[in-house]
C-alpha positions in Angstrom: -27.6 -33.7 -13.8 -24.3 -33.5 -15.6 -25.1 -30.0 -16.9 -26.0 -28.9 -13.3 -22.7 -30.3 -12.0 -20.8 -28.4 -14.7 -22.7 -25.3 -13.8 -21.7 -25.7 -10.1 -18.0 -26.0 -11.0 -18.4 -23.1 -13.5 -19.7 -21.0 -10.6 -16.8 -22.1 -8.5 -14.4 -21.0 -11.2 -16.0 -17.6 -11.3 -15.7 -17.5 -7.4 -12.0 -18.4 -7.6 -11.4 -15.8 -10.3 -13.1 -13.2 -8.1 -10.8 -14.2 -5.2 -7.7 -13.9 -7.4 -8.8 -10.5 -8.8 -9.6 -9.2 -5.3 -6.2 -10.4 -4.0 -4.2 -8.8 -6.8 -5.9 -5.5 -6.8 -6.2 -5.1 -3.0 -2.4 -5.3 -2.9 -2.0 -2.8 -5.7 -4.5 -0.5 -4.0 -2.6 -0.7 -0.8 0.6 0.3 -2.7 3.7 0.1 -0.4 1.6 -0.3 2.8 2.0 -4.0 2.8 5.8 -3.8 2.5 5.7 -1.1 5.3 3.8 -3.5 7.5 6.3 -6.2 6.8 9.1 -3.9 7.8 7.4 -2.8 11.0 6.4 -6.3 12.0 10.1 -7.2 12.4 10.3 -4.5 15.1 6.9 -4.7 16.8 6.3 -8.4 17.6 3.1 -7.7 19.5 1.4 -6.8 16.1 2.2 -10.3 14.7 -1.3 -11.9 15.0 -3.0 -8.7 13.7 -0.6 -8.6 10.8 -1.5 -12.2 10.0 -5.2 -11.4 10.0 -4.5 -8.3 7.8 -2.3 -10.4 5.4 -5.0 -13.0 4.8 -7.6 -10.4 4.3 -5.3 -8.6 1.8 -4.3 -11.8 -0.1 -7.8 -13.5 0.3 -6.0 -16.8 1.0 -4.3 -18.2 4.1 -2.3 -20.5 1.9 -0.9 -17.6 -0.1 -0.2 -15.6 3.1 1.5 -18.6 4.8 3.6 -19.1 1.6 4.7 -15.5 1.8 5.8 -16.1 5.4 7.8 -19.1 4.3 9.6 -16.8 1.9 10.3 -14.2 4.6 11.7 -16.7 7.1 13.7 -18.4 4.2 15.3 -14.9 3.6 16.1 -14.7 7.3 13.8 -11.7 7.9 11.8 -13.3 10.7 12.3 -15.7 13.5 10.4 -19.0 13.8 8.5 -17.8 16.9 7.3 -14.6 15.2 6.4 -16.4 12.0 4.2 -18.8 14.1 2.4 -15.9 15.7 1.7 -14.5 12.3 0.7 -17.9 11.1 -2.1 -18.0 13.8 -3.3 -14.6 12.6 -3.5 -15.9 8.9 -5.6 -18.8 10.1 -8.0 -16.4 12.0 -8.1 -14.1 8.9 -9.9 -16.9 6.9 -12.9 -16.5 9.2 -13.6 -13.0 8.0 -14.1 -14.0 4.4 -16.3 -16.9 5.5 -18.5 -14.7 7.5 -18.8 -12.1 4.7 -19.9 -14.7 2.1 -22.8 -15.9 4.3 -24.5 -12.5 3.9 -27.3 -12.8 1.3 -26.1 -10.1 -1.1 -25.9 -12.2 -4.2 -28.7 -10.2 -5.7 -26.5 -7.1 -5.6 -23.6 -8.9 -7.2 -24.3 -7.4 -10.7 -24.6 -4.0 -9.2 -21.2 -4.4 -7.5 -19.7 -5.5 -10.8 -21.3 -2.5 -12.6 -19.9 0.0 -10.0 -16.5 -1.7 -10.0 -16.3 -1.7 -13.8 -17.3 1.9 -13.9 -14.6 2.9 -11.4 -12.0 0.7 -13.1 -12.6 2.1 -16.6 -13.7 5.7 -16.1 -11.5 6.8 -13.2 -8.3 8.6 -14.1 -6.6 7.9 -10.7 -4.9 4.6 -10.5 -6.0 4.0 -6.8 -9.6 4.3 -7.8 -9.0 2.0 -10.7 -7.6 -0.6 -8.3 -10.6 -0.1 -6.0 -12.9 -0.6 -8.9 -11.1 -3.8 -9.8 -11.5 -5.0 -6.2 -15.2 -4.4 -6.4 -15.3 -6.4 -9.6 -13.6 -9.2 -7.8 -16.1 -9.1 -4.9 -18.9 -9.0 -7.4 -17.5 -12.1 -9.2 -17.2 -13.9 -5.8 -21.0 -13.4 -5.1 -22.0 -14.1 -8.7 -20.1 -17.4 -8.5 -21.9 -18.3 -5.2 -25.2 -17.4 -6.8 -24.5 -19.7 -9.8 -23.5 -22.5 -7.5 -26.8 -22.1 -5.5 -28.9 -21.9 -8.7 -27.4 -25.1 -10.2 -27.4 -26.9 -6.9 -31.2 -26.2 -6.4 -32.0 -28.4 -9.4 -30.0 -31.2 -7.8 -31.6 -31.2 -4.3 -34.4 -33.6 -5.4 -32.0 -36.0 -7.3 -32.4 -39.4 -5.7 -28.8 -40.5 -6.6 -27.4 -37.3 -5.0 -29.5 -37.8 -1.9 -28.4 -41.4 -1.6 -24.7 -40.3 -1.9 -25.3 -37.6 0.8 -26.9 -40.2 3.1 -23.9 -42.5 2.6 -21.4 -39.7 3.3 -23.5 -38.6 6.4 -22.4 -41.9 8.1 -18.8 -41.6 7.0 -17.5 -38.3 8.4 -13.8 -39.4 8.0 -14.3 -40.0 4.3 -15.9 -36.6 4.0 -12.9 -35.1 5.8 -10.5 -36.8 3.4 -12.5 -35.6 0.4 -12.5 -32.1 1.7 -8.7 -32.2 2.1 -8.3 -33.4 -1.5 -10.8 -30.8 -2.9 -9.1 -27.9 -0.9 -5.7 -29.1 -2.3 -7.1 -29.0 -5.9 -8.7 -25.6 -5.4 -5.7 -24.3 -3.4 -8.1 -22.2 -1.4 -10.0 -23.1 1.9 -12.1 -19.9 1.3 -13.3 -21.4 -2.0 -14.1 -24.7 -0.3 -16.1 -22.8 2.4 -17.9 -20.8 -0.3 -18.9 -24.1 -2.1 -20.1 -25.6 1.2 -22.2 -22.6 2.2 -23.8 -22.4 -1.3 -24.8 -26.1 -1.1 -26.0 -25.7 2.5 -28.2 -22.7 1.3 -30.1 -25.2 -0.9 -30.4 -27.8 1.9 -28.1 -30.3 0.2 -25.5 -30.3 3.0 -26.5 -30.5 6.6 -24.7 -28.9 9.5 -23.3 -32.3 10.7 -21.9 -33.0 7.2 -20.4 -29.5 7.0 -18.1 -30.0 10.1 -15.8 -32.6 8.6 -15.7 -30.4 5.4 -14.6 -27.4 7.5 -11.9 -29.5 9.2 -10.7 -30.9 5.9 -10.5 -27.4 4.4 -8.6 -26.2 7.5 -6.0 -29.0 7.1 -6.1 -29.0 3.3 -4.8 -25.5 3.1 -1.4 -26.8 4.4 -0.7 -28.9 1.3 0.2 -25.9 -1.0 2.5 -24.5 1.8 4.3 -27.8 2.1 5.2 -27.7 -1.6 6.3 -24.1 -1.3 8.7 -25.1 1.5 10.5 -27.7 -0.6 14.1 -26.6 -1.2 14.0 -23.8 1.3 16.1 -23.4 4.5 15.5 -25.7 7.5 13.8 -22.9 9.3 11.4 -22.4 6.4 10.7 -26.1 6.3 10.1 -26.0 10.1 7.4 -23.4 9.6 5.6 -25.4 6.9 5.5 -28.5 9.2 4.6 -26.2 12.1 1.6 -25.0 10.1 0.6 -28.6 9.5 1.0 -29.6 13.2 -0.8 -26.5 14.4 -3.9 -27.2 12.2 -3.8 -30.9 13.0 -4.2 -30.0 16.7 -7.4 -28.1 15.8 -8.7 -30.9 13.6 -8.1 -33.6 16.4 -9.7 -31.3 19.0 -12.9 -30.6 17.1 -13.5 -33.8 15.1 -15.5 -35.4 17.8 -17.3 -32.2 18.9 -20.0 -31.9 16.2 -23.0 -31.9 18.6 -21.5 -29.2 21.0 -20.6 -27.1 18.0 -24.2 -27.5 16.6 -25.6 -26.4 20.0 -23.4 -23.3 20.2 -24.0 -22.3 16.5 -27.8 -22.7 16.8 -27.8 -20.3 19.8 -26.7 -17.5 17.4 -29.0 -18.3 14.4 -31.2 -21.0 12.8 -29.9 -20.2 9.3 -27.7 -23.2 8.5 -25.1 -21.4 6.2 -24.6 -18.8 9.0 -24.2 -21.7 11.5 -21.5 -23.2 9.3 -19.6 -19.9 9.2 -19.9 -19.6 13.0 -18.7 -23.2 13.5 -15.7 -22.4 11.2 -14.9 -19.4 13.3 -15.2 -21.4 16.6 -12.9 -24.1 15.2 -10.2 -21.6 14.0 -10.4 -19.4 17.2 -10.4 -22.5 19.4 -7.3 -23.8 17.6 -5.6 -20.5 18.3 -6.7 -20.3 21.9 -5.3 -23.8 22.6 -1.9 -23.2 20.9 -1.1 -19.5 21.5 -0.6 -19.7 25.3 1.8 -22.6 24.7 3.5 -21.1 21.7 6.9 -21.0 23.3 6.7 -24.7 24.1 5.3 -25.4 20.6 8.3 -23.5 19.1 10.8 -25.5 21.2 9.2 -28.8 20.1 9.4 -27.8 16.5 13.0 -26.8 16.9 13.8 -30.1 18.5 12.0 -32.0 15.7 13.5 -29.9 12.9 16.9 -28.5 14.1 18.8 -26.0 12.1 21.6 -27.5 10.0 25.0 -26.7 11.2 26.0 -25.3 7.8 23.0 -23.0 7.8 23.5 -21.8 11.4 27.2 -21.0 10.6 26.3 -18.8 7.7 24.8 -16.2 9.9 27.5 -16.1 12.5 31.1 -15.0 12.4 33.6 -17.8 11.9 37.0 -16.1 12.7 36.3 -13.5 15.3 37.7 -14.3 18.8 37.1 -12.0 21.8 40.0 -13.7 23.6 42.6 -12.1 21.3 41.3 -8.5 21.6 44.3 -7.8 23.8 46.6 -8.7 20.9 45.7 -6.0 18.3 47.7 -7.5 15.4 46.0 -10.9 15.7 42.6 -9.3 16.3 42.9 -7.1 13.1 44.1 -10.2 11.2 41.0 -12.2 12.3 38.7 -9.2 11.5 40.2 -9.0 8.0 39.5 -12.7 7.4 35.9 -12.3 8.5 35.5 -9.3 6.2 36.9 -11.4 3.3 34.3 -14.0 4.2 31.5 -11.4 4.2 32.8 -9.9 0.9 32.5 -13.3 -0.8 28.8 -13.3 0.1 28.5 -9.8 -1.4 30.3 -11.2 -4.5 27.7 -14.0 -4.8 24.9 -11.5 -4.5 26.4 -9.3 -7.2 26.8 -12.3 -9.6 23.4 -13.7 -8.8 21.4 -10.4 -9.1 22.2 -9.9 -12.7 21.2 -13.5 -13.5 17.9 -12.7 -11.8 17.7 -9.4 -13.7 18.2 -10.9 -17.2 16.6 -14.4 -16.6 13.9 -13.3 -14.0 14.8 -16.3 -11.8 12.4 -15.8 -8.8 13.8 -18.8 -6.8 17.3 -17.2 -6.9 15.7 -14.0 -5.8 14.8 -15.5 -2.4 18.3 -16.8 -1.9 19.7 -13.3 -2.5 17.5 -11.8 0.2 18.8 -14.5 2.5 22.4 -13.6 1.6 21.8 -9.9 2.5 20.7 -11.0 5.9 24.0 -12.9 6.3 25.9 -9.8 5.2 24.0 -7.6 7.7 24.7 -10.1 10.6 28.4 -10.4 9.8 28.7 -6.7 9.3 27.2 -6.0 12.8 29.4 -8.6 14.4 32.6 -7.2 12.8 31.8 -3.6 13.6 31.1 -4.6 17.2 34.3 -6.6 17.4 36.5 -3.8 16.0 35.0 -1.2 18.3 35.6 -3.5 21.3 39.3 -3.1 20.7 41.1 -0.7 23.1 42.1 2.1 20.7 44.3 3.8 23.3 46.7 0.9 23.2 46.9 0.7 19.4 49.9 2.1 17.5 49.1 4.8 14.8 49.4 2.1 12.1 47.1 -0.3 13.9 44.6 2.5 14.6 44.6 3.5 10.9 44.1 -0.1 9.8 41.2 -0.5 12.3 39.5 2.6 11.0 40.1 1.4 7.4 38.5 -2.0 8.1 35.5 -0.3 9.7 35.0 1.7 6.5 35.6 -1.3 4.2 32.9 -3.2 6.2 30.6 -0.3 5.7 31.3 -0.2 1.9 30.7 -3.9 1.4 27.4 -3.7 3.4 26.3 -0.7 1.3 26.9 -2.8 -1.9 24.8 -5.6 -0.4 22.0 -3.1 0.5 22.1 -1.6 -3.0 21.5 -5.1 -4.4 18.8 -6.0 -1.8 16.9 -2.7 -1.3 17.4 -1.1 -4.7 17.9 -3.7 -7.5 15.6 -6.4 -6.1 12.6 -4.0 -6.0 13.3 -3.0 -9.6 13.3 -6.7 -10.6 10.1 -7.4 -8.7 8.5 -4.4 -10.5 9.8 -5.8 -13.8 8.4 -9.2 -13.1 5.0 -8.0 -11.7 4.4 -5.7 -14.7 5.9 -8.0 -17.3 8.3 -5.2 -18.5 11.0 -6.0 -21.1 13.9 -3.8 -21.9 14.9 -3.1 -25.5 17.8 -5.1 -27.0 20.0 -2.0 -27.0 19.1 -1.3 -23.3 19.9 -4.8 -22.3 23.3 -4.7 -24.1 24.2 -1.4 -22.4 23.3 -2.7 -18.9 25.3 -5.9 -19.5 28.3 -3.9 -20.7 28.2 -1.6 -17.7 27.6 -4.5 -15.3 30.7 -6.3 -16.7 32.8 -3.2 -16.2 31.5 -2.6 -12.7 31.8 -6.2 -11.6 35.4 -6.3 -12.9 36.1 -3.2 -10.9 34.4 -4.6 -7.8 36.3 -7.9 -8.1 39.6 -6.1 -8.4 38.8 -4.1 -5.2 37.9 -7.3 -3.4 41.2 -8.9 -4.5 43.1 -5.8 -3.6 41.7 -5.9 -0.1 42.0 -9.7 0.4 45.6 -9.8 -0.9 46.7 -6.4 0.3 47.6 -5.7 -3.3 48.1 -2.0 -3.9 48.7 -2.5 -7.6 45.2 -3.9 -8.0 43.8 -1.1 -5.9 45.5 1.4 -8.2 44.0 -0.3 -11.3 40.5 -0.1 -9.6 40.9 3.7 -9.1 42.1 4.2 -12.7 39.0 2.5 -14.1 36.6 4.6 -12.0 36.5 7.6 -14.5 36.0 5.2 -17.4 32.9 3.8 -15.7 31.6 7.3 -14.9 32.0 8.3 -18.6 30.4 5.1 -19.8 27.4 5.6 -17.5 26.9 9.2 -18.8 27.2 7.9 -22.4 24.5 5.3 -21.8 22.2 7.9 -20.3 22.5 10.0 -23.6 22.1 6.8 -25.7 18.8 5.9 -23.8 17.5 9.5 -24.2 18.2 9.3 -27.9 16.1 6.1 -28.1 13.3 7.9 -26.2 13.4 10.8 -28.8 13.2 8.2 -31.6 10.0 6.8 -30.0 11.3 3.3 -29.1 8.3 1.8 -27.2 10.2 -0.7 -25.1 12.7 2.1 -24.0 9.8 4.4 -23.1 8.0 1.7 -20.9 11.2 0.8 -19.1 12.9 4.2 -18.9 12.9 4.4 -15.1 14.3 0.8 -14.8 17.1 1.6 -17.2 18.1 4.8 -15.5 17.8 3.3 -12.0 20.0 0.3 -12.9 22.9 2.2 -14.4 22.8 4.7 -11.5 22.9 1.8 -9.0 25.8 0.2 -10.8 27.7 3.4 -10.8 27.1 3.7 -7.0 28.5 0.1 -6.6 31.6 1.2 -8.6 32.0 4.2 -6.2 32.0 1.9 -3.2 34.5 -0.4 -4.9 36.7 2.7 -5.5 36.5 3.7 -1.8 37.6 0.2 -0.8 40.6 0.6 -3.2 41.5 4.0 -1.7 41.6 2.6 1.8 43.8 -0.3 0.6 46.2 2.3 -0.9 46.3 4.6 2.1 45.5 2.6 5.2 46.7 -0.9 4.6 
């Protein structure tokens, strides 16, 4: 009996490995499409539920998909309402995988593995290699299920197991709690459903016993997300608890509806594993149909229960801008300048933080930097709107020149933030995902250039904040030194490539991109210094 139990969990391990392999390679096969969907979804809110379904299908885990959502809302890229819509979609997405694994194709698992291995090893195109790896993962999923069923078959006549099942049959709440615990350990409701369906195939688990297991796996998928939300913004924490409350509504609704569920499921098929999959779909869709029409009320309740902290709310909104003084240009320009200094300090934090991430690969800090860029964007838009609301026809030539200068400075600081968020962060993500490490010489060069550029940037920030033309002049004098240093580093890296330094060859694009981005940041710092010299 012990050997058979080990065999069941061994099959479960292969099932989980297949899920992970499918998840990783599906995302690689899709390339940038997932990121493109994320960008589009911030514009087209009507696609939110479908995006949630697509996200769970791609990641093969509603917990992983919801954890990604927590990261996006933590970075300020999505509203709570939109995140909740996607959340409903991620929950629906789990039903697709459950329906697929009920199909009796375990006998073809080895054939799928063989085809997947052939594509992965023999194909010269990376996309086909990823597709082959996806097929390998799918093959492992069904191999795992087949092993669970085979080892479970030997247990179905075990008297001790049958007694345990009989005891659990009369304690649905205990089964529900055990399912939550098991799903938490496995960190996958899909794996829990796969195990349940495999045991039901051998007649070990009845339909009535499967219902509390389904409900437990539905709620158990929240635990991983709750841990992910720790230390995040109040909005991210609100989403994690929103996920918990949303699924609790479904659990409470269907816990006492075992017999109606059995009647509906038996109308479609007499095959118990398929009945379990249908019941799972009914529970998830029923949960969505109850909450979705009331989503605006649900969102308001969550916001009342978990209000934004005043400090967090203030970060995204201007502190100094006052529309009541627009008729007094000198005061309005002074307030705009103070707000730009506040925005530039956030850009400064991003610039300091990004190199810590680059050299130490601190993924937690990476999320915070994405959130900072959203703050910069919000403040930039507010300042530009404020300055363009001024009546330029009543400004003196000096005031007009200063207003135009401030608009350009806002633009330069925002561009520096964008270079960090949209250019350096993807480089770091590529570095982390592919476990790339720069050569010692390459690291030393980037550190040296960064220190020069940061000093130049900080001088331009000080020149603007203090109105110090001497600092602005020093910034401009150092511009050519940085350009020469960047060119020298390019030649040095090419020399290492000629010498065949392996680390330099593997990270060549990262090295060139980083020094090029740093040079661009230096150019924006110089433009700020020029404005201080000529317009302030």
